[in-house]
C-alpha positions as CSV (number, residue, x, y, z in Angstrom):
1,M,0.3,3.9,14.6
2,G,-3.1,4.2,13.1
3,E,-6.3,2.3,12.9
4,C,-8.7,1.5,10.1
5,D,-12.4,2.6,10.4
6,V,-15.3,0.8,8.8
7,M,-16.9,1.7,5.5
8,Q,-20.6,1.7,4.9
9,V,-21.7,1.1,1.3
10,C,-25.0,0.4,-0.4
11,L,-25.6,-2.8,-2.3
12,N,-25.2,-0.9,-5.6
13,G,-21.7,0.4,-4.5
14,H,-22.4,4.0,-3.4
15,Q,-20.2,4.9,-0.4
16,I,-22.2,6.2,2.5
17,T,-19.3,6.8,4.9
18,D,-15.7,5.6,5.3
19,R,-15.8,6.6,9.0
20,Y,-18.6,4.5,10.3
21,K,-17.3,4.2,13.9
22,K,-15.7,7.7,14.2
23,S,-18.7,9.5,12.7
24,P,-21.9,7.6,13.6
25,E,-24.1,10.6,12.5
26,R,-23.2,9.8,8.9
27,R,-24.7,6.3,9.0
28,Q,-27.7,5.5,6.9
29,D,-29.9,2.4,6.6
30,F,-30.6,3.1,3.0
31,C,-28.8,4.9,0.2
32,E,-30.0,8.4,-0.5
33,K,-28.8,8.0,-4.2
34,C,-30.6,4.8,-5.1
35,G,-32.6,3.7,-2.1
36,S,-30.7,0.4,-1.7
37,E,-29.9,-1.2,1.7
38,T,-26.5,-0.5,3.1
39,I,-23.9,-2.9,4.5
40,I,-20.7,-2.6,6.6
41,E,-19.3,-6.1,6.2
42,C,-18.8,-8.9,3.7
43,Q,-22.0,-10.9,3.2
44,N,-19.8,-14.0,2.7
45,C,-17.4,-14.0,5.6
46,G,-18.6,-11.2,7.9
47,E,-15.3,-9.2,7.7
48,E,-15.8,-5.4,8.1
49,I,-15.3,-3.3,4.9
50,Q,-12.1,-1.3,5.5
51,G,-12.7,2.4,5.6
52,D,-10.6,5.5,6.4
53,Y,-7.1,4.8,7.9
54,H,-6.7,7.3,10.7
55,V,-3.4,8.2,12.4
56,E,-3.8,10.2,15.7
57,G,-2.7,13.8,15.3
58,V,-2.7,13.7,11.5
59,I,-5.4,15.5,9.6
60,A,-5.9,14.4,6.1
61,P,-8.9,14.4,3.7
62,S,-10.8,11.2,3.4
63,S,-10.5,9.6,0.0
64,T,-11.0,5.9,0.6
65,E,-12.3,4.1,-2.5
66,V,-15.0,1.5,-2.4
67,P,-13.3,-1.9,-2.8
68,D,-14.5,-4.5,-5.3
69,Y,-13.4,-7.5,-3.3
70,C,-13.4,-8.5,0.4
71,H,-9.9,-8.3,1.9
72,G,-10.8,-11.2,4.2
73,C,-12.0,-13.8,1.8
74,G,-11.5,-12.4,-1.7
75,E,-15.1,-12.7,-2.7
76,P,-16.6,-9.9,-4.8
77,Y,-19.0,-7.4,-3.0
78,P,-22.6,-7.3,-4.4
79,W,-21.8,-4.2,-6.5
80,N,-19.0,-6.1,-8.4
81,E,-20.9,-9.2,-9.3
């Protein structure tokens, strides 16, 4: 089947990349839109933010939305508080 990559998001909710592992050249320590620090995991439980779902051999445009809540613990991300 496929696998889920990791999403990098700034603390204000701007998506940096939804392919953190597959495309490391897209990573940023700070958001170019607002200058805020970026994260790749829930600050409450440490679960990685789910990014692009990739299936080998299938080419599809990436359109992963920034989630409001952690799928691991249900707590809101900083941009949803």
